[in-house]
C-alpha positions in Angstrom: -1.5 -71.8 -116.4 -5.1 -72.7 -116.3 -5.7 -76.3 -115.4 -9.1 -78.0 -115.7 -9.4 -81.4 -113.9 -12.3 -83.1 -115.7 -14.1 -85.4 -113.2 -17.0 -87.8 -113.6 -19.1 -89.7 -111.1 -16.9 -92.4 -109.5 -13.7 -90.4 -109.8 -10.9 -92.0 -107.7 -10.4 -90.1 -104.5 -6.7 -90.6 -104.3 -6.0 -89.7 -107.9 -7.9 -86.4 -107.7 -6.4 -85.6 -104.3 -2.9 -86.3 -105.6 -3.3 -83.9 -108.5 -4.8 -81.1 -106.3 -2.2 -81.5 -103.6 0.8 -81.5 -106.0 -0.4 -78.4 -107.9 -1.3 -76.6 -104.6 2.1 -77.4 -103.2 3.7 -76.0 -106.3 1.8 -72.8 -105.9 2.7 -72.6 -102.3 6.5 -73.1 -103.0 6.7 -70.6 -105.8 7.9 -67.9 -103.3 11.0 -70.0 -102.6 12.4 -69.4 -106.1 14.0 -66.3 -107.6 12.5 -66.9 -111.0 9.1 -68.5 -110.2 6.7 -69.4 -113.0 3.1 -67.9 -112.9 0.7 -69.7 -110.5 -1.5 -72.5 -111.5 -5.3 -71.8 -111.5 -6.9 -75.2 -110.9 -10.6 -76.0 -111.2 -12.5 -79.2 -111.1 -15.0 -79.2 -113.9 -17.8 -81.7 -114.9 -20.9 -81.9 -116.9 -22.9 -80.7 -113.8 -22.5 -78.9 -110.6 -21.0 -81.8 -108.6 -20.0 -85.4 -108.8 -19.8 -88.3 -106.3 -16.3 -89.8 -105.8 -15.6 -93.5 -105.8 -15.9 -93.4 -102.0 -19.2 -91.5 -102.1 -17.8 -88.0 -101.3 -19.7 -85.1 -102.9 -17.3 -82.9 -104.9 -18.4 -79.5 -106.1 -17.4 -78.7 -109.6 -17.7 -75.9 -112.2 -20.3 -76.9 -114.8 -18.7 -76.8 -118.2 -21.4 -74.3 -119.3 -20.1 -71.9 -116.7 -16.4 -72.6 -117.2 -14.8 -69.3 -118.2 -11.3 -68.9 -119.7 -9.6 -71.4 -121.9 -7.8 -74.3 -120.3 -4.2 -74.8 -121.0 -4.3 -78.3 -119.7 -7.2 -80.7 -119.1 -6.5 -83.7 -116.9 -8.7 -86.8 -116.5 -7.9 -88.5 -113.2 -8.6 -92.2 -112.5 -12.1 -93.6 -111.9 -12.7 -96.2 -109.2 -12.9 -99.2 -111.6 -10.1 -101.7 -111.2 -11.7 -104.4 -113.4 -11.4 -104.0 -117.1 -15.0 -105.0 -117.9 -16.5 -102.3 -115.7 -14.1 -99.7 -117.0 -14.9 -100.5 -120.7 -18.6 -100.3 -119.9 -18.1 -96.9 -118.3 -16.2 -95.3 -121.1 -18.4 -96.8 -123.8 -21.7 -95.9 -122.1 -24.0 -93.3 -123.8 -23.6 -91.0 -120.7 -19.8 -90.8 -121.4 -20.3 -89.5 -124.9 -20.4 -85.9 -123.9 -17.1 -86.3 -122.0 -15.5 -87.9 -125.0 -16.7 -85.2 -127.3 -15.3 -82.6 -124.9 -11.9 -84.3 -125.0 -11.9 -84.4 -128.8 -12.9 -80.7 -129.1 -10.3 -79.7 -126.5 -7.6 -81.5 -128.4 -8.6 -79.8 -131.6 -8.5 -76.4 -129.8 -4.9 -76.9 -128.7 -5.5 -77.9 -125.1 -2.9 -80.2 -123.7 -4.7 -83.4 -122.5 -3.4 -85.6 -119.7 -4.7 -88.6 -117.8 -3.5 -91.2 -115.3 -4.4 -94.8 -114.4 -7.9 -95.8 -115.5 -8.5 -92.2 -116.7 -6.3 -92.9 -119.7 -9.2 -95.0 -121.1 -11.2 -91.9 -121.6 -8.5 -90.4 -123.8 -8.1 -93.6 -125.7 -11.8 -94.0 -126.2 -12.0 -90.4 -127.5 -9.3 -91.3 -130.1 -6.8 -88.7 -129.0 -4.1 -91.4 -128.3 -4.2 -92.8 -131.8 -0.6 -92.8 -133.1 0.7 -91.4 -129.7 3.0 -93.0 -127.2 1.0 -93.9 -124.1 0.9 -95.8 -120.9 -1.8 -97.0 -118.5 -2.1 -99.0 -115.3 0.2 -102.0 -115.8 -2.5 -104.6 -115.2 -4.8 -103.1 -117.9 -2.2 -103.2 -120.6 -3.5 -106.2 -122.5 -7.1 -104.9 -122.5 -6.0 -101.4 -123.6 -3.8 -102.9 -126.4 -6.7 -105.0 -127.7 -9.3 -102.2 -127.6 -7.0 -99.3 -128.8 -4.5 -100.9 -131.2 -3.7 -97.5 -132.8 -2.1 -96.2 -129.5 1.6 -96.9 -129.1 1.3 -98.5 -125.7 4.2 -99.1 -123.3 2.6 -100.0 -120.0 6.1 -100.5 -118.4 6.5 -96.7 -118.4 5.2 -94.6 -115.5 4.9 -91.5 -117.8 4.6 -91.0 -121.5 4.6 -87.7 -123.3 3.2 -87.4 -126.8 2.1 -84.6 -129.1 -0.1 -82.4 -126.9 -0.9 -85.4 -124.6 0.6 -86.9 -121.5 -0.4 -90.2 -119.9 0.7 -91.8 -116.6 0.4 -95.2 -115.1 -1.2 -96.7 -112.0 -2.5 -94.8 -109.0 0.6 -93.2 -107.5 1.5 -92.0 -111.0 -0.9 -89.1 -110.6 1.9 -87.5 -108.7 4.3 -88.0 -111.6 1.7 -86.6 -114.0 1.2 -83.5 -111.9 5.0 -83.1 -111.4 5.5 -83.4 -115.2 3.2 -80.4 -115.7 5.2 -78.4 -113.1 8.4 -79.5 -114.7 7.3 -78.1 -118.1 7.0 -74.7 -116.5 9.9 -74.8 -114.0 12.3 -77.8 -113.5 13.6 -76.2 -110.3 10.1 -75.9 -108.8 9.3 -79.5 -109.8 12.4 -80.7 -108.0 11.5 -78.7 -104.9 7.9 -80.0 -104.9 9.1 -83.6 -105.2 11.4 -83.1 -102.3 8.7 -81.6 -100.1 6.4 -84.5 -101.0 9.1 -87.2 -100.7 8.4 -88.4 -104.2 11.1 -90.8 -105.4 12.1 -92.0 -108.8 9.4 -94.2 -110.4 10.4 -94.1 -114.0 9.1 -97.6 -114.7 6.1 -99.6 -113.6 7.7 -102.8 -114.8 9.0 -103.7 -111.3 5.4 -103.7 -110.0 3.8 -105.8 -112.8 2.7 -109.3 -111.8 3.1 -111.8 -114.7 0.2 -114.0 -113.5 -2.2 -111.0 -113.6 -1.2 -109.6 -117.0 -1.4 -113.0 -118.6 -5.0 -113.7 -117.5 -6.8 -112.3 -120.6 -5.5 -114.9 -123.1 -5.8 -118.6 -122.4 -2.5 -119.6 -124.2 -0.5 -116.8 -122.6 -2.0 -117.8 -119.2 -1.1 -121.4 -119.8 2.5 -120.4 -120.7 2.8 -118.3 -117.6 1.6 -121.2 -115.4 4.0 -123.6 -117.1 6.9 -121.3 -116.6 6.1 -120.8 -112.9 6.2 -124.6 -112.3 9.3 -125.2 -114.4 11.2 -122.0 -113.4 14.7 -123.6 -113.0 14.5 -125.6 -116.2 15.8 -124.6 -119.7 13.1 -123.3 -122.0 12.8 -124.5 -125.6 9.8 -122.5 -126.9 8.9 -125.1 -129.6 8.6 -127.9 -127.0 6.7 -125.7 -124.5 4.3 -124.6 -127.2 3.7 -128.2 -128.3 3.0 -129.2 -124.7 0.4 -126.4 -124.5 -1.2 -127.5 -127.8 0.1 -124.7 -129.9 2.9 -123.9 -132.3 5.9 -121.8 -131.5 4.7 -119.2 -134.1 1.2 -119.2 -132.5 2.7 -118.7 -129.1 4.8 -115.8 -130.4 1.8 -114.1 -132.1 -0.4 -114.5 -129.0 2.3 -113.0 -126.7 2.9 -110.1 -129.0 -0.8 -109.3 -129.4 -1.6 -109.6 -125.7 1.5 -108.2 -124.0 3.5 -106.5 -126.7 6.5 -108.6 -126.1 8.1 -111.9 -127.2 7.8 -115.2 -125.2 11.5 -114.9 -124.3 11.0 -111.4 -122.8 8.1 -112.7 -120.8 10.2 -115.6 -119.5 12.6 -113.0 -118.2 9.8 -111.1 -116.6 8.6 -114.2 -114.8 12.1 -115.3 -113.7 13.1 -111.8 -112.5 10.0 -111.3 -110.5 10.7 -114.5 -108.6 14.4 -113.7 -108.3 13.5 -110.3 -106.8 11.2 -111.9 -104.3 14.0 -114.4 -103.2 16.5 -111.6 -103.0 14.3 -109.5 -100.7 13.0 -112.3 -98.5 15.8 -114.9 -98.2 19.5 -115.0 -97.5 20.3 -117.2 -100.5 23.4 -116.3 -102.4 23.0 -114.7 -105.8 24.3 -117.9 -107.4 21.6 -119.9 -105.6 18.9 -117.5 -106.6 20.1 -117.6 -110.2 19.9 -121.4 -110.3 16.4 -121.4 -108.8 15.0 -119.1 -111.5 16.8 -120.8 -114.5 20.0 -118.8 -115.0 23.4 -120.5 -115.1 25.2 -118.0 -112.9 25.0 -114.9 -110.8 26.6 -112.7 -113.5 23.7 -113.4 -115.9 21.1 -112.6 -113.2 22.9 -109.4 -112.2 23.1 -108.2 -115.8 19.5 -108.9 -116.5 18.3 -107.2 -113.3 20.4 -104.1 -114.1 19.3 -104.0 -117.7 15.6 -104.8 -117.3 14.9 -103.4 -113.9 17.3 -100.5 -113.7 18.6 -101.5 -110.3 21.3 -103.7 -108.8 21.0 -106.8 -106.8 22.3 -104.9 -103.8 19.6 -102.3 -104.2 16.9 -105.0 -104.4 18.2 -106.6 -101.2 18.3 -103.2 -99.5 14.8 -102.2 -100.6 12.9 -104.0 -97.9 9.5 -102.5 -97.3 9.5 -99.7 -94.7 6.1 -100.7 -93.5 
């Protein structure tokens, strides 16, 4: 398996290191299996002989003109650009055109493309995510959705597999991306690597998303989020809330769907469950008391929604206090 990690100036140090470390660990543990897959040959490639990482480290690379042997997989790790505006400027800049053209040509040649975190914007800008299921860093979902409407975005997911393309979410998801490549060759080896690296189950990013942050890009959605935060325990009648915010119920629904890819009622649950999880982790309030504080009539409703939307139980949330 020939893996080319396509890096550019400003590549995120952790993302690149996570990919290299996971694939190196997989190679090191192959001897533990009776039926080991072939080793991974991993090379960092770029348009030149080296790049500077986001923290200023010099990273030697194989210039594309000297890259020999067809890549089976080409991975684009994150770049050190947390803010959407700077990220869009980067992928849309004239100096990124050669990188985008390489991704287009690689896809046409049958290379499996992959990216994580902010690196997913390179794939989207190159058009290779059009019509494909995709994910990205949870806080960049609204911007991604506006700029690349042809991609089938679900930023709640940690990992998305499409036709000849795989995308992963925020920073730590580089580990999941690399493990998914190992899994495709050997499920047993992927499990072994995950255990050695103490990588747990992170199927969803939704638990990490902050409603206040994802709502910032649209004034009406942001106003709705603020209103909900200050009226959390009250019943919500969307028509009345929309009128208070100077909009119609239909206008609120359209804005929410365009910005977040969900209905106002779904976003209400996001806001309430985030606060409920915080109270469950940091207080000794009963589940009934927490439910009342976040606008649910009883503990049963809260338990059901947490299990359905977060994939965990109330007991698991209470037990999951930060180890640090």
